[in-house]
C-alpha positions as CSV (number, residue, x, y, z in Angstrom):
1,M,3.6,17.4,-2.8
2,L,4.8,13.8,-3.6
3,V,3.9,12.8,0.0
4,L,0.5,14.4,-0.1
5,A,-0.4,13.2,-3.6
6,G,1.1,9.8,-2.9
7,E,-1.5,9.0,-0.2
8,T,-4.5,11.0,-1.3
9,I,-4.7,9.2,-4.7
10,F,-5.5,6.0,-2.8
11,S,-7.9,7.4,-0.2
12,L,-11.1,6.7,-2.1
13,P,-10.3,3.2,-3.2
14,F,-8.7,2.0,0.0
15,H,-9.3,4.3,3.0
16,L,-13.0,3.8,3.1
17,A,-12.7,0.0,3.3
18,R,-9.7,0.1,5.6
19,Y,-10.6,2.6,8.3
20,Y,-14.4,2.4,8.2
21,R,-14.9,-1.2,7.1
22,P,-17.9,-2.2,9.2
23,S,-19.7,1.0,8.1
24,F,-18.6,0.6,4.5
25,L,-19.9,-3.0,4.3
26,S,-23.2,-2.2,6.0
27,S,-23.8,1.0,4.0
28,L,-23.3,-0.7,0.6
29,G,-24.9,-4.0,1.8
30,L,-21.7,-6.0,1.0
31,S,-20.2,-9.2,2.4
32,N,-16.5,-9.7,2.9
33,T,-16.5,-12.0,-0.1
34,E,-18.2,-9.5,-2.4
35,L,-15.8,-6.7,-1.3
36,G,-12.9,-9.0,-1.9
37,D,-14.1,-9.7,-5.4
38,I,-14.5,-6.0,-6.1
39,F,-10.9,-5.4,-5.0
40,A,-9.8,-8.2,-7.3
41,V,-11.2,-6.2,-10.3
42,Y,-9.2,-3.2,-9.1
43,G,-6.1,-5.5,-9.0
44,V,-6.6,-6.8,-12.6
45,F,-6.8,-3.3,-14.1
46,A,-4.0,-2.0,-11.8
47,M,-1.7,-4.8,-12.8
48,T,-2.0,-3.9,-16.4
49,A,-1.6,-0.2,-15.6
50,Y,1.6,-0.8,-13.7
51,F,3.1,-2.5,-16.7
52,L,2.0,0.2,-19.2
53,G,2.7,3.1,-16.9
54,G,6.5,2.4,-16.5
55,P,7.6,3.7,-19.9
56,I,5.3,6.7,-19.6
57,A,7.1,7.8,-16.5
58,D,10.4,7.8,-18.3
59,K,9.0,10.1,-21.0
60,F,6.7,12.7,-19.5
61,P,7.0,15.2,-16.6
62,P,5.5,13.8,-13.4
63,K,3.5,17.0,-12.6
64,I,1.1,16.6,-15.5
65,L,0.7,12.8,-15.0
66,I,0.0,13.2,-11.3
67,F,-2.6,15.9,-11.7
68,V,-4.6,13.9,-14.3
69,S,-4.5,10.9,-12.0
70,L,-5.8,12.7,-9.0
71,I,-8.6,14.6,-10.7
72,T,-9.9,11.5,-12.6
73,T,-9.8,9.5,-9.3
74,S,-11.8,12.1,-7.4
75,F,-14.6,12.0,-10.1
76,G,-15.2,8.3,-9.4
77,G,-16.1,9.0,-5.7
78,F,-19.5,10.4,-6.7
79,I,-20.5,6.9,-7.9
80,L,-20.4,5.7,-4.3
81,L,-23.1,8.2,-3.4
82,L,-25.6,6.4,-5.7
83,S,-25.7,3.2,-3.6
84,P,-24.2,1.2,-6.6
85,S,-24.8,-2.5,-7.0
86,V,-21.9,-5.0,-6.8
87,L,-21.6,-4.9,-10.6
88,Y,-21.3,-1.1,-10.7
89,L,-18.8,-1.2,-7.8
90,K,-16.7,-3.6,-9.8
91,I,-16.8,-1.2,-12.8
92,L,-15.8,1.7,-10.5
93,Y,-12.9,-0.1,-8.9
94,G,-11.7,-1.2,-12.4
95,Y,-11.8,2.5,-13.3
96,W,-9.8,3.4,-10.2
97,G,-7.3,0.6,-11.0
98,I,-6.4,2.7,-14.1
99,T,-6.7,6.2,-12.7
100,T,-4.6,5.6,-9.6
101,I,-1.8,3.7,-11.3
102,L,-1.3,4.2,-15.0
103,L,-0.1,7.8,-14.9
104,F,0.8,8.0,-11.2
105,W,2.8,5.2,-9.6
106,A,6.0,5.1,-11.7
107,P,6.3,8.9,-11.8
108,L,6.0,8.9,-8.0
109,I,8.7,6.3,-7.4
110,R,11.0,7.8,-10.1
111,S,10.7,11.3,-8.6
112,T,11.4,9.9,-5.1
113,R,14.5,8.0,-6.3
114,E,15.9,11.1,-7.9
115,W,15.1,13.1,-4.8
116,G,17.1,10.6,-2.6
117,G,20.3,10.9,-4.7
118,D,23.1,8.4,-4.4
119,Y,23.3,8.0,-0.7
120,S,19.9,8.6,0.9
121,Q,17.6,6.1,-0.8
122,G,16.4,4.7,2.5
123,R,15.6,8.1,3.9
124,A,13.9,9.2,0.7
125,F,11.6,6.3,0.5
126,G,11.2,6.2,4.3
127,F,10.1,9.9,4.4
128,L,7.8,9.3,1.4
129,D,6.0,6.4,3.0
130,G,6.2,7.9,6.5
131,G,4.7,11.2,5.2
132,R,2.0,9.2,3.4
133,G,1.2,7.5,6.7
134,L,0.9,10.7,8.6
135,T,-1.3,12.1,5.8
136,A,-3.5,9.0,5.9
137,A,-3.8,9.2,9.7
138,L,-4.7,12.9,9.7
139,M,-7.2,12.4,6.9
140,A,-8.7,9.3,8.7
141,S,-9.0,11.3,11.9
142,G,-11.1,13.8,10.2
143,G,-13.1,11.0,8.6
144,V,-13.8,9.4,12.0
145,L,-15.3,12.6,13.3
146,I,-17.5,12.9,10.2
147,L,-18.5,9.3,10.5
148,G,-19.6,9.7,14.2
149,N,-21.9,12.6,13.3
150,S,-23.2,10.8,10.2
151,L,-24.1,7.7,12.1
152,K,-26.1,9.9,14.6
153,Q,-27.9,11.5,11.7
154,G,-28.5,8.2,9.9
155,S,-26.7,9.2,6.8
156,G,-24.2,6.4,6.9
157,I,-20.9,6.9,5.2
158,T,-22.1,9.4,2.6
159,N,-20.4,12.4,4.2
160,V,-17.2,10.5,4.6
161,V,-17.2,9.8,0.8
162,L,-17.7,13.5,0.0
163,Y,-14.9,14.4,2.4
164,Y,-12.4,12.2,0.5
165,V,-13.7,13.4,-2.9
166,F,-12.9,16.9,-1.9
167,L,-9.5,16.1,-0.5
168,T,-8.5,14.3,-3.7
169,A,-9.7,17.1,-5.9
170,I,-8.0,19.9,-3.9
171,T,-4.7,17.9,-3.9
172,A,-4.8,17.8,-7.7
173,F,-4.9,21.6,-7.9
174,L,-2.2,21.9,-5.3
175,V,0.0,19.7,-7.5
176,V,-0.5,22.1,-10.4
177,L,0.4,25.1,-8.2
178,L,3.3,23.6,-6.2
179,L,5.0,20.6,-7.8
180,P,8.0,21.4,-10.0
181,R,7.3,20.8,-13.7
182,Q,10.3,18.4,-14.1
183,T,12.6,16.5,-11.8
184,H,16.4,16.5,-12.3
185,S,18.0,14.5,-15.1
186,H,14.7,13.4,-16.6
187,L,16.0,11.3,-19.6
188,R,13.7,10.7,-22.5
189,T,16.1,8.4,-24.5
190,Q,14.0,5.3,-24.8
191,S,16.7,3.3,-26.6
192,E,18.8,3.4,-23.4
193,A,15.8,2.1,-21.4
194,S,15.4,-1.2,-23.2
195,P,13.5,-3.7,-21.1
196,K,15.7,-6.6,-22.3
197,S,18.5,-5.9,-19.8
198,L,16.0,-5.6,-17.0
199,I,14.2,-8.8,-17.8
200,R,17.5,-10.6,-17.5
201,N,18.2,-9.0,-14.2
202,K,17.5,-11.5,-11.4
203,F,17.5,-8.8,-8.8
204,L,14.5,-7.2,-10.4
205,W,12.4,-10.4,-10.1
206,I,13.6,-11.1,-6.5
207,Q,12.6,-7.6,-5.6
208,A,9.2,-8.1,-7.3
209,A,8.7,-11.2,-5.1
210,I,9.6,-9.3,-1.9
211,L,7.2,-6.6,-2.9
212,A,4.4,-9.1,-3.4
213,V,4.9,-10.5,0.1
214,C,5.2,-7.0,1.7
215,Y,2.0,-5.9,-0.1
216,C,0.1,-9.0,1.2
217,C,1.1,-8.0,4.7
218,Y,0.0,-4.5,4.1
219,K,-3.3,-5.6,2.7
220,G,-3.7,-7.6,5.9
221,I,-4.1,-4.4,7.8
222,D,-7.4,-3.7,6.0
223,H,-9.1,-6.3,8.2
224,Y,-7.9,-5.0,11.6
225,A,-10.9,-2.7,12.1
226,L,-13.2,-5.7,11.4
227,Y,-11.2,-7.9,13.8
228,V,-11.5,-5.5,16.8
229,H,-15.2,-5.0,16.0
230,E,-16.1,-8.7,15.7
231,V,-13.7,-10.3,18.2
232,L,-13.0,-7.6,20.8
233,G,-16.5,-6.1,20.6
234,M,-15.6,-2.5,19.6
235,S,-18.3,-0.3,18.1
236,E,-18.1,0.8,14.5
237,T,-16.9,4.3,15.5
238,D,-14.3,2.9,18.0
239,S,-13.0,0.3,15.5
240,A,-12.5,3.1,12.9
241,A,-10.7,5.2,15.6
242,F,-8.4,2.2,16.4
243,A,-7.6,1.6,12.7
244,T,-6.9,5.3,12.4
245,G,-4.7,5.2,15.5
246,I,-2.6,2.4,13.9
247,A,-2.0,4.7,11.0
248,Y,-0.1,7.1,13.2
249,T,2.6,4.4,13.7
250,R,3.3,4.5,9.9
251,P,5.4,7.7,9.8
252,I,7.5,6.7,12.8
253,S,8.1,3.2,11.5
254,A,8.8,4.1,7.9
255,V,11.2,7.0,8.7
256,A,13.0,4.9,11.3
257,A,13.3,2.0,8.8
258,G,14.7,4.4,6.2
259,L,17.4,5.7,8.5
260,I,18.3,2.1,9.6
261,A,18.3,0.9,6.0
262,D,20.8,3.6,5.0
263,R,23.1,2.4,7.8
264,F,22.7,-1.4,7.4
265,T,21.3,-1.8,3.8
266,P,17.7,-2.2,2.9
267,S,17.9,-5.9,2.2
268,K,19.2,-6.8,5.7
269,S,16.6,-4.5,7.3
270,I,13.8,-6.2,5.4
271,L,15.1,-9.6,6.5
272,T,15.0,-8.6,10.1
273,I,11.4,-7.2,9.9
274,F,10.1,-10.4,8.3
275,V,11.5,-12.4,11.3
276,I,9.6,-10.1,13.7
277,L,6.4,-10.4,11.6
278,I,6.5,-14.2,11.6
279,F,6.5,-14.3,15.4
280,V,3.7,-11.6,15.7
281,Y,1.4,-13.3,13.2
282,A,1.9,-16.7,14.8
283,L,1.0,-15.2,18.2
284,L,-2.2,-13.6,16.8
285,A,-3.1,-16.9,15.1
286,S,-2.7,-18.9,18.3
287,L,-5.2,-16.8,20.3
288,T,-8.3,-18.8,21.3
289,T,-10.2,-16.0,23.0
290,G,-10.9,-12.3,22.7
291,Q,-9.9,-11.8,26.3
292,G,-6.8,-9.8,27.2
293,S,-7.7,-7.2,24.7
294,Q,-4.9,-4.8,25.6
295,I,-2.3,-7.4,24.8
296,V,-4.0,-8.2,21.6
297,L,-4.2,-4.6,20.6
298,F,-0.5,-4.1,21.3
299,T,0.4,-7.1,19.3
300,I,-1.7,-5.8,16.3
301,L,0.1,-2.5,16.7
302,I,3.5,-4.2,16.5
303,S,2.5,-6.1,13.3
304,A,1.3,-2.9,11.7
305,A,4.5,-1.1,12.6
306,G,6.5,-3.9,11.0
307,V,4.5,-3.7,7.8
308,F,4.8,0.1,7.6
309,A,8.6,-0.3,8.1
310,L,8.7,-2.7,5.1
311,R,6.7,-0.2,3.0
312,G,9.2,2.5,3.9
313,I,12.2,0.7,2.4
314,Y,11.3,-1.9,-0.2
315,F,11.8,0.4,-3.1
316,A,15.1,1.5,-1.7
317,V,16.4,-1.9,-2.9
318,L,16.3,-0.5,-6.4
319,A,19.6,1.3,-5.7
320,E,21.1,-1.6,-3.8
321,S,20.3,-3.8,-6.8
322,K,22.2,-1.4,-9.0
323,I,19.3,-0.8,-11.4
324,P,20.2,2.3,-13.4
325,T,18.3,5.5,-12.6
326,Y,17.4,6.1,-16.3
327,Q,15.5,2.7,-16.2
328,T,13.6,3.4,-13.0
329,G,10.3,3.9,-14.7
330,L,10.6,0.6,-16.6
331,A,11.9,-1.2,-13.5
332,V,9.1,0.1,-11.3
333,G,6.5,-1.0,-14.0
334,L,7.9,-4.5,-14.1
335,I,8.4,-4.9,-10.4
336,S,4.9,-3.5,-9.6
337,F,3.3,-5.7,-12.3
338,I,4.3,-8.7,-10.3
339,G,4.6,-7.2,-6.8
340,Y,1.1,-5.7,-6.6
341,T,-0.7,-8.9,-7.9
342,P,-2.1,-9.3,-4.3
343,D,-4.6,-6.7,-5.3
344,I,-6.1,-9.4,-7.4
345,F,-6.1,-12.4,-5.1
346,F,-5.5,-11.4,-1.5
347,A,-8.9,-9.7,-0.7
348,P,-11.0,-12.5,-2.3
349,I,-9.1,-15.2,-0.4
350,A,-9.2,-13.2,2.9
351,G,-13.0,-12.5,2.4
352,R,-13.8,-16.1,1.9
353,L,-11.7,-17.2,4.9
354,L,-13.5,-14.7,7.2
355,D,-17.0,-15.6,5.8
356,S,-16.3,-19.4,6.0
357,A,-15.7,-19.2,9.8
358,P,-17.3,-16.1,11.3
359,G,-15.8,-14.6,14.4
360,L,-12.6,-15.5,16.1
361,E,-11.9,-18.7,14.2
362,G,-12.0,-17.0,10.8
363,H,-9.6,-14.3,12.1
364,R,-7.2,-17.0,13.4
365,L,-7.1,-18.6,9.9
366,Y,-6.5,-15.2,8.5
367,F,-3.4,-14.6,10.8
368,Q,-2.1,-18.1,10.0
369,M,-2.2,-17.2,6.3
370,L,-0.2,-14.0,7.0
371,A,2.4,-16.0,9.0
372,V,3.0,-18.3,6.1
373,I,3.3,-15.4,3.7
374,A,5.9,-13.7,6.0
375,I,7.9,-17.0,6.0
376,V,7.9,-16.9,2.2
377,G,9.1,-13.3,2.4
378,L,11.9,-14.2,4.7
379,L,13.2,-17.0,2.4
380,V,13.1,-14.7,-0.7
381,T,14.9,-12.0,1.2
382,I,17.6,-14.4,2.3
383,G,18.1,-15.2,-1.4
384,L,18.5,-11.4,-2.2
385,V,21.1,-10.9,0.6
386,Y,23.0,-13.9,-0.7
387,F,23.1,-12.7,-4.4
388,I,24.1,-9.2,-3.3
389,K,27.0,-10.6,-1.3
390,K,28.1,-12.9,-4.2
391,R,28.0,-9.9,-6.6
392,E,30.1,-7.8,-4.2
393,E,32.6,-10.6,-3.8
394,H,32.9,-11.0,-7.6
395,N,33.3,-7.2,-8.1
396,A,36.1,-7.1,-5.4
397,K,38.2,-9.7,-7.3
């Protein structure tokens, strides 16, 4: 249920723009810049919700919080059926910024950490994100079939929206029926979970920086459907099918990363993945033509697999950083408050880059930006590995 809820909650705000971007933009009459600004509003509200939601997760059972999040998110989908203006879309995404995060994110991460126990954090988070990836791919596959029929009938993306509204609502009721009311050792002692010790913990802020870089790379996947449509000449349906196909690499990448992280530590695994991403983004940024599409598609696939591997293990660093379990909610709130700030700035910057130089040149600039971001991630992760090693040496004395 954590896996199913963990992906379905974000399907309406993100799947529509990720897997069906050309159709989503044309149906709502949006430019890349306008859509980027709409996502920025989501990011502002989500950023606040991350911070406020952490303490709530340490106090209330996840079952109730997750149900409320899912059902309120599904209601928002009906607004998309009204062909809303940019202003109303900003209001809707601000609403989703609250419903998908405030009562949901920290309970999800805390429940997963408790599920993983002392020795299987990599596997726990790998299976969570891998399962979420498989869920996303299966949902998107159904959506692609619906989109193909809708385009033939001239109804645009309406039926796809209804499809995701239904999936989100039905998941909410499955949570009520199937998710245990309370996870193990759910402490409510707020005096123990003081934020002062966390704020002084350098590992928390380093992890927040790594999460911000990982999330930028993940947000980068949102434009892959547009890339293959504009640069490689795929149709709207084929580009959606390709973006959906990419999603099927997520469960394999995340689970594999989790297993490797438990063997070699999450921090060293993350460092290696950033090295791979730097080379892949640099290659995509150097392309001067849309020819050789099979090689380009394979390179995009490798970049997506690397990003999904990062997603599968970056919260496993919580245990490696020795952050106490009873402070998980607060820690996730603080880390996410910083780490998910790309929701505010990434889409507006990317949208303006792509609109400033339509076609291949805009996408080259886009991949150059991602390469620079991955370099920053590598440097921060090197710092994390260094501090962990210094702490271990100090403890061994």
